[in-house]
C-alpha positions in Angstrom: 170.1 89.0 181.1 170.9 92.2 183.0 169.0 93.5 186.0 169.0 96.8 187.8 167.3 97.4 191.1 165.8 100.7 192.1 164.0 101.4 195.4 160.8 99.4 194.5 161.4 98.1 191.0 163.6 95.5 189.3 164.4 96.2 185.7 165.3 93.1 183.6 166.8 93.2 180.1 166.8 89.9 178.3 169.2 89.0 175.6 167.8 87.6 172.3 167.1 83.9 172.6 166.7 84.0 176.4 163.8 82.2 177.8 161.3 84.6 179.5 159.8 82.6 182.2 163.1 81.0 183.3 164.9 84.4 183.3 162.1 86.0 185.4 162.4 83.0 187.9 166.2 83.4 188.1 166.0 87.1 188.5 163.5 86.7 191.3 165.5 84.2 193.1 168.7 86.4 192.8 166.9 89.3 194.3 164.8 87.5 196.9 161.5 88.5 195.2 158.5 86.4 196.3 155.6 88.4 194.8 155.6 90.7 191.7 153.8 92.5 189.1 155.3 92.1 185.7 155.0 94.6 182.8 157.1 94.2 179.7 157.9 95.5 176.2 159.7 93.7 173.4 159.5 91.0 170.8 159.5 87.2 170.7 160.1 84.7 167.9 158.4 81.7 169.6 155.4 82.1 172.0 152.9 79.8 173.6 149.4 81.4 174.3 146.9 79.5 176.5 143.9 79.7 178.6 142.6 77.5 181.6 139.1 76.2 181.3 137.9 76.1 185.1 134.9 73.8 184.2 136.9 71.1 182.6 140.2 71.9 184.5 142.2 71.7 181.3 144.8 74.1 180.0 144.5 74.8 176.2 147.6 76.2 174.6 148.9 76.9 171.0 152.4 77.5 169.9 153.3 80.2 167.4 156.5 81.0 165.4 157.2 84.4 163.8 158.0 87.9 165.0 155.6 89.0 167.7 
């Protein structure tokens, strides 16, 4: 992972195989970021998509493998 900070933006470049969420958390801790908006572009080989059902209070997720 590489990071570059500008006046009001942190740019993060992940290497192939790096875990997205863990990398974002690490970058935020290293740069003392407590609240952020995330925008990204790229590809992934394994993803988990999900939705939270507020009525049942259950998170439904599904894992996918491929190029996304």
